C-alpha positions as CSV (number, residue, x, y, z in Angstrom):
1,M,-84.1,264.1,16.2
2,R,-87.0,266.0,14.6
3,S,-84.7,267.5,12.0
4,K,-83.3,264.0,11.1
5,T,-86.8,262.6,10.5
6,L,-87.8,265.6,8.4
7,L,-84.6,265.1,6.3
8,L,-85.4,261.4,5.8
9,A,-89.0,262.3,4.8
10,A,-87.7,264.8,2.3
11,L,-85.3,262.3,0.8
12,A,-88.1,259.8,0.3
13,A,-90.4,262.4,-1.3
14,T,-87.7,263.4,-3.9
15,S,-86.2,260.0,-4.7
16,P,-86.5,259.0,-8.4
17,L,-88.5,256.0,-9.5
18,P,-87.9,253.1,-9.8
19,A,-84.5,253.3,-8.2
20,A,-83.1,250.8,-5.7
21,A,-83.2,253.0,-2.7
22,A,-80.6,254.6,-0.4
23,D,-83.0,256.3,2.0
24,K,-82.9,253.7,4.8
25,L,-80.1,253.7,7.4
26,L,-77.6,250.9,7.5
27,L,-79.0,247.7,9.0
28,T,-82.6,249.1,9.4
29,G,-83.8,246.6,6.9
30,G,-82.7,243.8,9.1
31,V,-80.8,240.8,7.8
32,S,-82.2,237.6,6.3
33,T,-83.8,234.9,8.5
34,V,-83.2,231.2,7.6
35,D,-86.8,231.3,6.2
36,G,-85.9,234.2,3.9
37,A,-87.9,237.0,5.4
38,A,-86.2,240.1,6.7
39,G,-85.5,240.2,10.4
40,G,-82.9,238.5,12.6
41,G,-81.5,235.0,11.8
42,L,-84.3,233.1,13.6
43,T,-87.3,235.3,13.6
44,P,-89.0,237.8,11.2
45,W,-89.3,241.5,12.0
46,A,-91.8,244.0,10.9
47,L,-89.1,245.6,8.7
48,I,-89.2,245.2,4.9
49,G,-86.0,243.8,3.5
50,G,-83.6,246.0,1.4
51,Y,-83.1,249.7,1.4
52,G,-86.2,250.7,-0.6
53,S,-88.4,253.4,0.9
54,D,-91.8,254.7,-0.2
55,G,-91.9,254.8,-4.0
56,Q,-88.8,252.6,-4.4
57,W,-87.9,248.9,-4.5
58,G,-85.0,247.0,-2.9
59,A,-83.8,243.4,-3.1
60,T,-81.6,241.1,-1.1
61,A,-80.0,237.7,-1.5
62,F,-78.5,235.6,1.2
63,A,-76.6,232.4,2.0
64,S,-76.3,231.0,5.5
65,V,-74.8,228.0,7.2
66,A,-75.1,226.6,10.7
67,K,-73.0,223.7,12.0
68,T,-73.7,221.9,15.3
69,R,-72.0,218.7,16.6
70,D,-74.6,216.5,14.8
71,Y,-76.1,218.6,12.0
72,R,-75.4,221.1,9.3
73,L,-78.0,223.5,8.0
74,V,-77.5,225.4,4.7
75,A,-80.0,228.0,3.6
76,G,-80.2,230.5,0.8
77,G,-82.8,232.7,-0.9
78,V,-83.9,236.1,-2.2
79,A,-86.3,238.8,-1.2
80,V,-87.8,241.8,-2.9
81,G,-89.2,244.8,-1.0
82,L,-91.7,247.1,-2.8
83,H,-92.4,250.7,-1.7
84,D,-91.2,249.7,1.9
85,R,-94.7,248.2,2.1
86,V,-94.6,244.6,0.7
87,E,-91.9,241.9,0.8
88,L,-91.8,238.8,-1.3
89,S,-89.3,236.1,-0.4
90,L,-88.1,232.7,-1.6
91,A,-85.8,230.4,0.4
92,R,-84.5,226.8,0.4
93,Q,-83.1,224.9,3.3
94,A,-81.1,221.7,3.5
95,L,-80.4,219.9,6.8
96,D,-77.7,217.2,6.7
97,T,-78.6,214.9,9.5
98,G,-75.2,213.2,9.7
99,A,-75.0,210.3,12.2
100,T,-78.5,211.0,13.4
101,G,-80.0,209.8,10.1
102,A,-78.0,206.6,10.3
103,A,-79.2,206.1,13.9
104,L,-82.8,206.5,12.7
105,G,-82.2,203.9,9.9
106,V,-81.9,206.5,7.1
107,P,-78.1,206.9,6.4
108,G,-77.2,209.9,4.3
109,L,-80.5,211.7,5.1
110,T,-80.8,215.3,4.1
111,L,-84.0,217.1,4.9
112,K,-84.9,219.8,2.3
113,Q,-87.5,222.6,2.5
114,D,-88.8,225.2,0.1
115,I,-90.3,228.4,1.5
116,V,-92.4,231.2,-0.1
117,G,-92.9,234.3,2.0
118,L,-95.1,237.4,1.9
119,K,-95.0,240.3,4.4
120,W,-97.1,243.4,4.5
121,R,-96.3,246.5,6.5
122,V,-99.7,247.6,7.9
123,A,-98.8,250.6,10.0
124,G,-96.0,252.6,11.4
125,D,-92.5,253.5,10.1
126,A,-89.5,252.3,12.1
127,I,-87.3,255.3,11.2
128,L,-89.8,258.1,10.9
129,D,-91.6,257.1,14.1
130,S,-88.4,256.4,16.0
131,D,-89.1,259.4,18.3
132,T,-92.7,258.4,19.1
133,W,-94.3,255.4,20.8
134,M,-95.5,253.9,17.5
135,P,-93.8,250.7,16.4
136,Q,-93.8,249.4,12.8
137,L,-96.4,246.6,12.4
138,A,-96.5,243.9,9.8
139,L,-98.4,240.7,9.0
140,G,-96.7,237.9,7.2
141,G,-97.1,234.3,5.9
142,L,-94.7,231.5,5.0
143,A,-95.8,228.6,2.8
144,K,-93.5,225.6,3.3
145,R,-93.0,222.2,1.7
146,V,-90.5,219.7,3.1
147,D,-88.8,216.8,1.3
148,A,-88.0,214.3,4.1
149,G,-86.5,211.6,1.9
150,G,-86.4,208.2,3.6
151,L,-87.8,209.7,6.8
152,A,-91.1,210.6,5.1
153,P,-93.0,207.3,5.9
154,T,-92.1,207.6,9.6
155,L,-93.3,211.3,9.7
156,A,-96.5,210.3,8.0
157,T,-97.1,207.5,10.6
158,L,-96.7,210.2,13.2
159,G,-99.3,212.4,11.6
160,A,-96.9,215.0,10.1
161,R,-97.8,216.5,6.7
162,R,-95.2,217.7,4.2
163,D,-97.0,221.1,3.6
164,G,-97.8,223.8,6.0
165,I,-98.5,227.5,6.2
166,E,-97.3,229.8,9.1
167,L,-98.8,233.2,9.8
168,Y,-97.2,235.8,11.9
169,A,-97.6,239.3,13.3
170,S,-94.6,241.4,14.1
171,A,-94.0,244.7,16.0
172,T,-90.6,246.4,15.6
173,K,-89.7,249.5,17.6
174,L,-86.5,251.4,16.7
175,L,-85.2,253.8,19.3
176,L,-82.8,255.7,17.1
177,A,-81.3,258.0,19.7
178,Q,-80.4,255.0,21.8
179,G,-79.4,252.8,18.9
180,L,-81.8,250.1,20.1
181,L,-84.2,247.9,18.1
182,L,-86.8,245.8,19.9
183,N,-89.1,243.2,18.1
184,A,-91.9,241.0,19.2
185,T,-93.4,238.4,16.8
186,V,-96.3,236.0,17.4
187,R,-96.3,233.0,15.0
188,A,-99.3,230.8,14.3
189,T,-97.8,227.4,13.4
190,K,-97.9,223.6,13.4
191,A,-94.3,223.2,12.2
192,N,-92.1,220.6,13.6
193,Q,-88.5,221.9,13.9
194,N,-89.4,224.8,11.7
195,G,-91.1,222.5,9.2
196,L,-88.1,220.2,8.5
197,L,-89.9,217.4,10.3
198,G,-93.3,218.2,8.7
199,F,-96.4,219.9,10.1
200,G,-98.7,218.7,12.9
201,G,-98.7,215.3,14.5
202,T,-100.6,212.7,16.5
203,A,-99.8,214.4,19.8
204,H,-101.1,217.8,18.7
205,D,-102.5,218.9,15.3
206,R,-103.8,222.3,15.9
207,V,-102.3,225.7,15.2
208,R,-100.5,227.2,18.2
209,L,-99.4,230.8,18.9
210,M,-95.6,230.9,19.6
211,P,-93.8,234.0,20.9
212,E,-90.6,235.2,19.4
213,L,-88.4,238.1,20.8
214,S,-85.5,240.0,19.4
215,A,-83.2,242.9,20.5
216,A,-80.4,244.6,18.7
217,W,-78.1,247.3,19.8
218,L,-76.2,249.5,17.3
219,L,-72.7,249.8,18.6
220,Q,-71.5,251.8,15.6
221,R,-73.2,252.9,12.4
222,T,-72.0,249.6,10.7
223,L,-72.0,247.2,13.7
224,A,-74.9,245.7,15.8
225,V,-75.1,243.0,18.4
226,G,-78.2,241.3,19.6
227,A,-80.1,238.3,20.8
228,E,-83.2,236.3,19.7
229,Y,-85.5,233.9,21.4
230,R,-88.1,231.7,19.7
231,R,-90.6,229.2,21.2
232,K,-91.7,226.2,19.2
233,P,-94.7,223.7,19.5
234,D,-94.6,220.0,20.4
235,N,-96.7,218.1,17.9
236,L,-95.1,214.7,17.4
237,N,-95.8,211.6,19.4
238,P,-93.9,212.0,22.7
239,S,-93.3,208.2,22.9
240,L,-91.2,208.1,19.8
241,L,-87.8,206.6,20.5
242,G,-88.5,206.5,24.2
243,A,-87.4,210.1,24.9
244,G,-89.6,211.6,22.2
245,L,-89.1,214.5,19.9
246,K,-89.9,217.3,22.4
247,E,-89.0,220.7,20.9
248,D,-86.8,223.1,22.9
249,P,-86.9,226.8,22.3
250,W,-84.3,228.3,20.0
251,W,-82.1,231.3,20.9
252,D,-79.0,233.0,19.5
253,L,-76.5,235.8,20.2
254,F,-75.4,237.6,17.1
255,V,-73.1,240.2,15.6
256,A,-74.1,241.9,12.3
257,W,-71.7,244.0,10.3
258,A,-72.7,246.1,7.3
259,P,-69.6,247.9,5.9
260,N,-71.9,249.4,3.2
261,R,-75.4,249.1,1.7
262,R,-74.3,246.3,-0.6
263,A,-73.3,243.7,1.9
264,S,-73.7,242.5,5.5
265,L,-72.2,239.7,7.4
266,T,-73.9,238.0,10.5
267,L,-72.1,235.8,13.0
268,A,-74.0,234.0,15.7
269,V,-74.0,231.4,18.4
270,V,-77.3,229.5,18.1
271,D,-78.8,227.0,20.5
272,L,-81.3,224.6,18.9
273,G,-81.9,222.5,22.0
274,R,-82.2,218.7,21.9
275,I,-83.6,217.8,18.6
276,V,-83.7,214.0,18.9
277,P,-83.1,213.3,22.7
278,A,-82.9,209.5,22.3
279,V,-80.0,209.9,19.9
280,Q,-78.3,213.0,21.2
281,T,-78.2,213.7,24.9
282,K,-76.6,217.1,24.5
283,R,-78.1,220.4,23.2
284,Q,-77.3,221.3,19.6
285,R,-75.3,224.5,19.7
286,A,-74.3,225.9,16.4
287,A,-71.8,228.4,14.9
288,Y,-73.9,230.4,12.4
289,L,-72.6,232.5,9.5
290,S,-74.8,234.5,7.0
291,L,-73.9,236.7,4.1
292,Q,-76.5,239.1,2.6
293,L,-76.1,241.1,-0.5
294,A,-78.5,244.1,-1.1
295,H,-79.6,246.2,-4.0
């Protein structure tokens, strides 16, 4: 293990500038979240996207789609990692509400959200510290703006604003010998359904700390399986539509395949809970597919 970490350090020290890097191992930059930051599908990790190491840069682009019985979410974006230290990301989401929009009196409703992200690795190195107790630590922020279309007046009545900023801290520990990655993220947020229903509300309008957990196991050099769990706040008036808009946690089970450094494919089963309980009595479980290209 020590010889492997020394070899990686030597590669980083001798790599030319400003090349797009090849020093990181496959999948150790994570994949793209639906918000654009590097991590799993649902939650950011402390990893910096792309394969750039110290003195290098890397970039990724992604497209994702999730389809439940009542909704379809399409997301896409790009991210740039600089010196394996800073990550800048842009993402756009579009949620087709299908029959739910019609039931709420807004047929054809599609919720759209633009997201700008910034992440800073403050300490640790997931690969070089893989044989120590030290995790990789990062701080990040996501600036979000939603276009709720015909639902905007209703959200405004409920106290939800169209703009919001989320801050998060992530710790990622890579156990290279065991092929295991563990991540814990704490997100400070007022987002309703990740921001697609605005930010804050009449029930609660303060920032809350929400835990998010991830684990991934590398079955082969190019193949990983894992799971994620994400808590979310309840901000909107609980009397809305009788049963309210209580937010359930999100979770997923995923498989990520990276045949090479240029591309990765993630398949997942995602549970989004009951989004509008008065309209849908069943939980919204989705099939999720995401393609990421890296440079």
